[in-house]
C-alpha positions in Angstrom: 81.2 142.4 86.1 82.7 145.5 84.5 83.6 145.8 80.9 87.3 145.5 81.7 86.6 142.1 83.5 85.4 140.4 80.4 87.6 137.5 79.4 88.5 137.2 75.7 89.8 133.7 74.9 93.1 133.6 73.0 93.2 132.1 69.5 95.3 129.2 70.9 95.0 128.2 74.5 98.2 127.9 76.6 98.7 126.5 80.1 99.1 128.9 82.9 100.1 126.7 85.8 99.5 129.5 88.3 95.9 130.1 87.4 94.3 127.0 88.8 93.6 127.9 92.4 93.8 125.1 95.0 95.2 121.8 93.6 96.7 123.7 90.7 100.0 121.8 91.3 98.3 118.5 90.4 96.4 119.7 87.3 98.1 119.7 84.0 97.0 119.4 80.3 99.2 116.4 79.6 99.2 112.7 80.7 101.9 110.2 81.5 104.2 109.8 84.4 106.4 112.5 85.9 108.7 110.3 87.9 109.6 106.6 88.3 108.1 104.9 91.3 107.4 101.2 91.7 104.1 100.4 93.5 104.4 98.2 96.6 102.9 94.7 96.6 101.0 93.2 99.5 100.0 89.6 100.4 96.5 89.7 98.9 95.4 89.2 95.3 93.6 92.5 95.3 95.9 95.5 95.4 94.1 98.8 95.7 95.9 102.2 95.3 93.7 105.0 96.5 92.8 107.9 98.8 89.6 108.3 100.9 88.0 110.9 98.6 84.5 110.1 97.5 85.7 108.1 94.5 88.1 106.2 96.6 85.5 105.5 99.3 83.2 103.9 96.8 85.6 100.9 96.4 86.7 100.5 100.0 83.0 100.4 101.1 82.3 97.6 98.6 85.3 95.6 99.6 84.4 95.9 103.3 80.8 95.0 102.6 82.0 91.9 100.7 84.2 90.9 103.6 81.2 91.5 105.8 79.3 88.8 103.9 82.2 86.4 104.7 83.7 86.5 101.2 87.3 85.9 102.3 88.6 86.2 98.7 87.8 89.9 98.9 90.7 90.5 101.3 92.8 93.3 99.9 95.8 95.6 100.5 95.0 99.3 100.3 98.0 101.5 99.7 97.9 105.3 100.0 98.2 107.5 96.9 98.7 111.1 98.2 97.4 113.1 95.3 98.7 116.4 96.9 102.2 115.0 96.6 101.6 113.8 93.0 101.8 110.1 93.8 99.3 109.5 91.0 101.9 110.5 88.4 104.4 107.8 89.5 105.2 105.3 86.7 103.8 102.4 88.6 100.5 104.0 89.2 100.2 105.2 85.6 100.8 101.6 84.5 97.5 100.6 86.2 95.7 103.9 85.5 96.8 105.9 82.5 94.3 108.6 83.6 96.3 109.2 86.8 93.2 109.4 89.0 92.4 107.4 92.1 91.3 104.7 92.7 93.1 102.0 90.7 92.9 98.2 91.3 95.2 95.4 90.4 93.8 91.8 90.6 96.8 89.5 90.7 94.7 86.4 90.9 94.2 86.4 87.1 96.5 85.5 84.3 97.5 88.0 83.0 96.9 90.3 85.9 93.8 92.5 85.6 94.1 96.3 86.0 90.8 98.2 86.6 90.6 102.0 86.7 87.7 104.3 87.1 85.7 103.8 90.3 82.5 102.7 88.6 84.3 100.1 86.6 86.0 98.8 89.8 82.6 98.5 91.5 81.2 96.5 88.6 84.3 94.3 88.4 84.3 93.4 92.0 80.5 93.0 92.3 80.5 90.6 89.4 83.6 88.8 90.5 82.1 87.9 93.8 78.4 87.8 92.8 77.1 90.3 95.4 75.6 93.8 95.5 74.7 93.7 91.8 71.4 92.5 90.5 71.2 89.6 88.0 67.6 90.0 86.9 67.7 92.1 83.7 65.3 94.9 84.8 66.8 95.3 88.2 70.3 95.2 86.7 69.4 98.0 84.2 68.1 100.1 87.1 71.3 99.6 89.1 73.5 100.5 86.1 71.3 103.5 85.3 71.8 105.0 88.8 75.5 104.1 88.8 76.1 105.8 85.4 73.9 108.8 86.6 76.4 109.2 89.5 79.4 109.0 87.3 78.0 111.6 84.9 76.6 113.9 87.6 79.3 114.1 90.3 81.8 116.1 88.1 79.3 118.9 88.2 79.2 118.7 92.0 83.0 118.4 92.5 84.8 119.8 89.5 82.0 122.3 88.9 80.4 123.5 92.1 83.1 122.4 94.5 85.9 124.0 92.5 84.2 127.4 91.9 82.6 127.7 95.4 85.5 126.3 97.5 88.8 126.1 95.6 89.0 128.7 92.9 91.3 131.7 93.5 88.3 134.0 93.5 84.5 133.6 93.8 82.7 134.4 90.6 79.0 134.7 90.6 78.1 133.2 87.3 79.8 129.7 87.7 78.8 129.4 91.4 75.1 130.1 90.5 75.3 127.8 87.5 76.7 124.8 89.3 74.7 125.4 92.5 71.5 125.2 90.4 72.7 121.9 88.9 73.7 120.4 92.2 70.3 121.3 93.7 68.6 119.8 90.6 70.6 116.6 91.2 69.6 116.5 94.9 66.0 116.9 93.8 66.4 113.9 91.4 67.5 111.8 94.3 64.9 113.2 96.6 62.0 112.4 94.3 63.3 108.9 93.6 63.8 108.1 97.3 60.4 109.3 98.2 59.0 105.9 97.4 62.1 103.7 97.8 64.4 102.7 100.6 67.4 102.5 98.3 68.0 104.0 94.9 66.8 100.9 93.1 64.1 99.8 95.5 64.4 97.4 98.5 67.9 96.1 97.7 71.1 97.9 98.6 73.7 97.7 95.8 76.7 99.3 94.2 74.5 102.2 92.9 73.9 103.2 96.5 77.5 102.9 97.4 78.6 105.1 94.5 76.0 107.8 95.1 76.3 107.8 98.9 80.1 108.5 98.6 79.3 111.8 96.9 75.9 112.9 98.0 76.0 111.4 101.4 79.2 113.4 102.0 77.4 116.5 100.7 74.3 116.2 103.0 75.9 114.7 106.1 79.5 116.0 106.2 79.3 119.5 104.7 81.9 119.0 102.0 82.9 122.3 100.4 81.4 124.0 103.5 78.2 124.4 101.5 75.6 122.8 103.8 73.8 126.0 104.5 74.3 127.6 101.1 72.7 124.6 99.3 70.1 124.0 102.1 70.9 120.3 102.1 68.7 119.6 105.1 65.6 120.3 103.0 66.3 117.1 101.1 64.9 114.9 103.8 64.7 111.6 101.8 68.3 112.0 100.7 69.4 112.6 104.3 67.4 109.6 105.5 68.9 107.3 102.9 72.5 108.6 103.5 72.1 108.2 107.2 70.9 104.6 106.9 73.8 103.7 104.6 76.4 105.3 106.8 75.2 103.3 109.8 76.3 100.0 108.1 79.5 98.5 109.6 81.0 97.9 106.2 80.5 101.6 105.2 82.0 102.8 108.5 85.1 100.7 107.9 85.3 101.6 104.2 85.2 105.3 104.9 88.3 105.0 107.1 90.6 103.3 104.6 93.3 105.5 103.0 92.1 108.4 105.2 94.8 110.7 106.4 92.8 113.6 107.9 90.2 114.1 110.6 90.3 112.5 114.1 92.9 109.9 114.5 90.3 107.2 115.2 88.8 107.7 111.8 92.1 107.1 109.9 93.5 103.9 108.5 96.1 105.2 106.1 96.9 101.8 104.7 94.9 98.6 105.1 96.4 95.2 104.9 94.3 93.2 107.3 91.1 93.6 109.4 93.2 94.0 112.4 94.3 97.4 111.1 91.0 98.8 112.2 91.5 97.4 115.7 94.9 99.1 116.1 93.5 102.5 115.2 90.5 102.1 117.5 92.7 101.1 120.4 94.7 104.3 120.2 98.0 102.4 120.1 98.7 102.9 116.5 100.8 105.6 115.0 99.2 108.6 113.3 98.2 107.9 109.8 99.7 111.1 108.5 
């Protein structure tokens, strides 16, 4: 970096909408809706509005796992929120998530209706509502919550930190890439060491902590998000790869990854999910493209 490249912060920061790189059109320093848009309502009490990003996948995996246990009350409608088009800033979505981030859930079976936003909160809400994939014994419950909160605190360094500067920023800068690559590898090492003596994050039982962490770190080690598989040497974290591979083989996880997905091979897309038969239509090849 030359002397002329040094950035001097202004006395008062102002928003430069053109400086954000990829996704700059959906980032802004203010909250609230940008347009009026009523959210659709489906036939099930649980109404999910989401996209198959890692945070969205957490919730659809849990819902599909609950249905896999035969819990019919976990049936849900999943509507697509296209964040590239700014759907998250519609008035209806902002009503259920003032933070304008996916996913957001509305439970219409309660009086008054219950809104839940933030993916970790949705996982806890649904797991407690249906009494599954969340420990009840205090020590095991504390371990589960610890790994769940670890993911919620760590993933922003992976996505908003490393992912942004390595893959999405308008230019590649050495300092932030090195800083966040170091942190992501530290996080992978945390998982690697913990999984050295455990099948799942909390021990022998699969739970919402695994779902939350798999959605981010499974995508990193198995699916090359940010095109950083070689750069981060993810294959060297053998315990993480083993854990993620085992989770991904679960039928509920396979279904959950497809919900609200609009990219990739057509057979992996279920843009909106309103019934279990939506998966069959996609698999048969007779359904329309989910774009």
